[in-house]
N, C-alpha and C positions, 0 to 999 in steps of 0.2 A: 401192608401196614406192619410196622415192627411191633412186636409184643414184648412185654417185660418177662424176664425169666423168673421173677419172684411171684409167689402166690398172691391171690387177692387178700388173704388173711395177713400176710406179711406187709403188704402195702397199706392195709387198713390200720394195722398196729403202728406203723411209722407215722401215718397221718394223725392218729390220735395223740401220739407223744409229741410230735414236732409242731403240729398245726392246731389241733382242737384244744388240748389242755391249756397251752399258754393263752389262747384267745378266751377260753371259758373262764379263766381266772380273772381276767379283766372285765368280761361281760358274761356273767352267769346266765344260764338258761332260766326261763321264767318259772319252771317247776321241775320237779325231779322225774316225774313220769307223765308221758303223754298217752292218751287213750282215744280210741274212736268213741263215737256217741254210744255204741253198743258195748263199750268196755274192753275192747281188744287193745292190748298194749302195742304202742307204735315204736319202732326203732328210730333212732336218730337219723340214720341213713341206711338204705337197703342196697345190697350188693349182690353179685352172683352167688355169694355164699348162702343167701337166703333161699335160693331156688335150686340148690344142688340136687335135691331129690325129685325135681320135676322132670318127668319124661315127656317130651313135647308131643309125641304121637299118642301116648297113653292118656295124658292129662289135659292137654291143650288142643292140639290138632288144628284143623282148618275150619273156617265157617261152613256150615251146612254138612259137616261130617262129624261122626261120633268122636268124642262125647259132647259135641255142640257147645263147648265152653265159649267159643268165639262167635256164636250166633247160630240160629236155626236154619238159615238159608245161605247158600254160597255167594250170593251177590248183595244181600241185605239192602241198604238204602241206595246203593248205586243203581238198582233196578226199580225199586219202589220205595217211596218214603213211608215212614210209619203213618198209621191212620191218626189224624188229629181229631180227637173225639171229646169235645167239651160237653160236660153234663148240663142238662137243663131239666127243670121240673118244679113247677110252682102253680098255684091257682088252679084254673080250669084247663081242660085239654086244649081249648082254643088259645089260652095264654101261652102255654108251653109250645104249641105248634108255631106261634109267632116267633118265639125265641129260636126254635130250630131253623126256621126259614131265614132268619137274620144271620145266624151263624154259618149256614150253608152259603149264603150270599157273600160272606166274608172269607170264604175259602175253606171252611171246615169240611173234612172228607168222610166223617162218620158221625153218628149221633148217639148220645147216651141219655137214658131217661131215669130220673129219680121220681119215685112215687111217694105219696104222703103216707102217714102212719096208718090211717084206716085201710087204705088199699093194701099196704104191706101185710096187715093183720087179718084181712078178709072181711072188713066191715064196710057196709054201705055208708055213703056220706050222710044220709039222714038217720043213721043209727044214733041213739042218744049217747053211746060211748064214743062217738066220733066228734062230739062237740068241742070246738076250739082247735081241732087238728086238721080240718079239711083244707087241703091245698097249702098248708103252712110250711112243711118241710119237703114238699114234692108235689107232683101233680095228682089230682083226684081222678081215678078211673073206676067207674061203677058198672060199665056195660060195654058191649061191643060198639055201640054208637059213640061212646067216649073214645074208644080206641081208634075208630075211624077219624074222629076230629083231631086226635093227637097226631096222627101221621098223614093228615090230609095234604095232598100236593107233593108228597115226598115219594120218589121212585124207590120202592123197596127192593128192587133188583139191582139198583146202582149204588144206593147208600146203605151201608151196614148199620144195623140198629142194635144197640146194647140196652138191656133193661136191668136196672139194679133192683131186683125183686127176689125174695127168698121164700118165706113160708107159703106165700100164695103164688109162687113162680109158675106153677103148672097151669093155673087159671089164666093169668095174664098171657102166658105163652099160647094157650088155646085161642084167646081173643085175638092175638096178633095173627095167628094163622087164618082165622076166619076172615079178618080184614084183608089179608093178602089174597085169599081165595076169591072173595067178593069183588076185589078190584082187578082180578084177572092175572095176578102175578104167578109165575111158575115157582113152585116150592123148591125145585132143584136149584134155582138161582138165588134164593133168599140167603143172605149172609148176616150174621150178627151173633149175639150172645145173650143168654139169660144167666144171671149170677147163680141162683139155684144152689148155693153152697150152705147147706143147713148146719153143717158141723161148726163152722165159724160163728154161727148164731149162738150156739151153746157156749162157745169159748169166749167170744168177745162182744158181739153186738147185742145179744140177749133179746132177740125178737124171734119168737117161734110160736107155732100153733100146736104142733103135734109132738109127741114123745120121739126120741131118736129113732127107734126101729121103724115105725110107720113113715117117718120123714125120710129115712134113707131109702125106703121102697119107692117113694115118689121120685126121688132123685134118680134112682136106678131106672125106673120106667121111662122117665123123660130122656135119659141118655140113650136107652135102647130104642125108643121111638125115633129119635132124631137120627141115630145111626142108620135106621132103615129107610127113612123118608126125606131127610134134609141133609144132603151130603156136604153143604157148605156152612152149616149152622153149628155153633158151639153151645151145647146144652147145659154146660156148667162152667162157671168161672171161679175156680178155687182161689179163695181170697185170703191173702195175708195182710192186706191193707188195714182191716179193722183190728186185727190182733196187734199190729204195730201202733196204731193210733190209741189203742187201749193201754199201751205202756210197755210192750215187749221190746227186746233188742232186735237187731237185724238178724242175728243167728236164730233167735226164737221165732221170728217171723217166718223164715224159711222152713224151720223145723215143723212148726204147726201146720203150715200150708202144705208141704209135701206129705206130711202124715195124713192129712185129710184127703189129698189126692189119692194116696195109696188105698185108703179105706173105700173110696168110690170105685176104684178099679177092682178091688176084691169083691165088692158087692155085685158089680155087673158080671164079672167072671163067674161068680157062684151061680148066676142065673143061666149059665150055659152059653154066654156070648164070647166069641173069640176076642182076645184083647186087641188084635189088629183091626177088628171090625168097628171099634168105637174110639180107641185111644187117640187116633189122629185128630179128633175134634175136641179133645179136652183142652181147656185154656186156664190161665192163671192170672192173678191180679195182685200186684205188689205196690207198696208205697215207694216213692223216691224221697228220702229224707235229705237233710242238709249236709250230712257228713259225706262229702263227695266221693272220696276214694273207697270208703266202706260200701257205699251203695253200688258203685260199679262192680266191685268184687262180689257183692252179694248176688247180683243178677247172673254173673258168670258161674258162680258156684252152684246156684239153683239149677241152672241148665245141666251142668255136669252130673249132679247127683240124680236128677230125674232120669236122665238118659241111662245111667247105670242101673237104676232101680227097674226101669221098664225092660231093659234087656236081660239083666241077670236074675231078677226076681220073678218077672211075669213072662219071660220068654218072647217078648215082642220081636218081630222080624222086620216089619216095615220101618224104614227110617222115620216116617211121619209119626209113628207111635212113640218114638223116643225124643222127639223135639219138644222142648218146653217153649210154648208161645205165651207171651204175657202182655196184658194191659197194665199201664202204670198211671198213677195219680200222684201229683206232688203232695207234700205232707200238710194236711190241714192244721195239725197241732203246731207246726212251725210258724204259722201266720199269727200276727199279733193285732189286737184291737187298737193299741196305741201306735201312732205313726204308721198307719196301714200302707202307705206308699212304699215303705221298706219291704213289704211282702213281694213286690214286683221283683226285686233283686233276689230274694230267697227262692222264689218260684223259678226264676231263670236258671239258677244254679242247680236246683233239683231236676229241672227238665233236661238240662244238659247231661246230668248223671244218668238219667233214664235213657237218653239217646246213645250215649257212649256205652251204656250197658246192654243195648240191643233190644229195646222195647218194640213191640209190634203196634201198639197204639198208646196214646198218651192224652191225659187230661191235665191241663195246667190250671191251678186254682186262681180265682180272682183275688185281687188285692184286698177286697172287702170280705174275704172268707170268714174272718172272725167276728164280723158284725151282722151279716144278713145273708139271705139268698143273693148270689152274685148279681150285680147290676149289669145291664147291657154294656156299659162302658168298661167295666172290669173284665168282662168276658172277652171283649174285643182285644184288650191289651194282652190278656192271657193267651189268646189264640195267636196274636201277632208275635208273641214270644217264641212259640213253636215255629212259626214261619221264618223268623229271623235265624233261628238255629239251623233250620233246614236249608235255607237258601243263601245265607250270608256268611256263615262261620267256616264253611268248608269241612265240618266234621263228618258230614254224611258221605264224603268221598272216599274215606278209608275205613274198612271194616275193622271193628274192635281196635280202634286206634291206640288204646291204652294197654292192649295185650303186649306182653314182653317187658312192661315196666316191672322192675324188681318188686316195688311196693305192691302193685296191684296183683301180681302173680302170687306173692306171699299171702296177701290178705284173702285172695280167692281160696288158697289151700286151707287157711285157718278157718274160714267160714264153713268150708266143706267138712 
């Protein structure tokens, strides 16, 4: 292929003078400055000039290799699709179990559990303070019997179980393990996640029971116990989703999330645990917002930063300790109560950004997200959205398909 002897800068300047300016005089741009949802200024067009400082081996690399910008695994979705993990949680344990079974029958490959406010805060359903909240925003779980009912008929060695629980995470985690033991499951084969991210409760969600120091000790002990007894379980899901939904930018979402992750690592290391004994099972949770390119770049930047922090700050040696693995949920705040069917399109775009950004699991919101607990019909469409992306678009066949895009690489650098 013949190449021009002129530099890209010279070619760009000629294009601006001879092509862009005459055209823009007749048809001006709609505004003087374009920005991402997070406020990052966007160039009119990106060229090799914008990535002159990028060293491929140092900054980008290959999938499954440091700094993991292009993905935590070398084969990504070519070997295994992301886990399709739709959230369910409402009414009684029997009600939610019915939804789980329905979604699994529709092809869902993992389950995620939302608990009601009394359960989150450690109150029984018959406590006077629970009045009006039981089963309203999640499932009510008061006992081991409820936990049995919640996961009845579900093979806990085959289906990974995520629990969105924080101040009382350790209690629900213990109930889950009792259920697994009583049903004869091997703890070494249990896979799943408890959110257990108390820092983001103080920052964004505002649901906590204990002050920070005792709460951090509970998180530390949960991580330590899991590292010793549950080799496939994620004992914490460091969450940026709530920070973003509370109003942060994409950059702030990554910053707050990774800062919390660093705090947890420091807490466990101070207890005398080697970083490589627990860090491989740390997991993260991000939103996928509607600003497509910014979101893809955000996920890539988060992986790169985390890998460098774990290697350079904590001296991690295992590749697994440096890999940032994350669950993703499409943006609840982007869904509207008016014309709710439009939310199907929004969710599809956000889901595609999560996939092209390399998510390990994904929840797609129902189109009725702004109105109520998602209906069965809305959840079916949301799940089908993921399945169409996985099986019909072809995007799962190429790892980090947007890697190398001048725009995406530049945005990745700016977010980092």
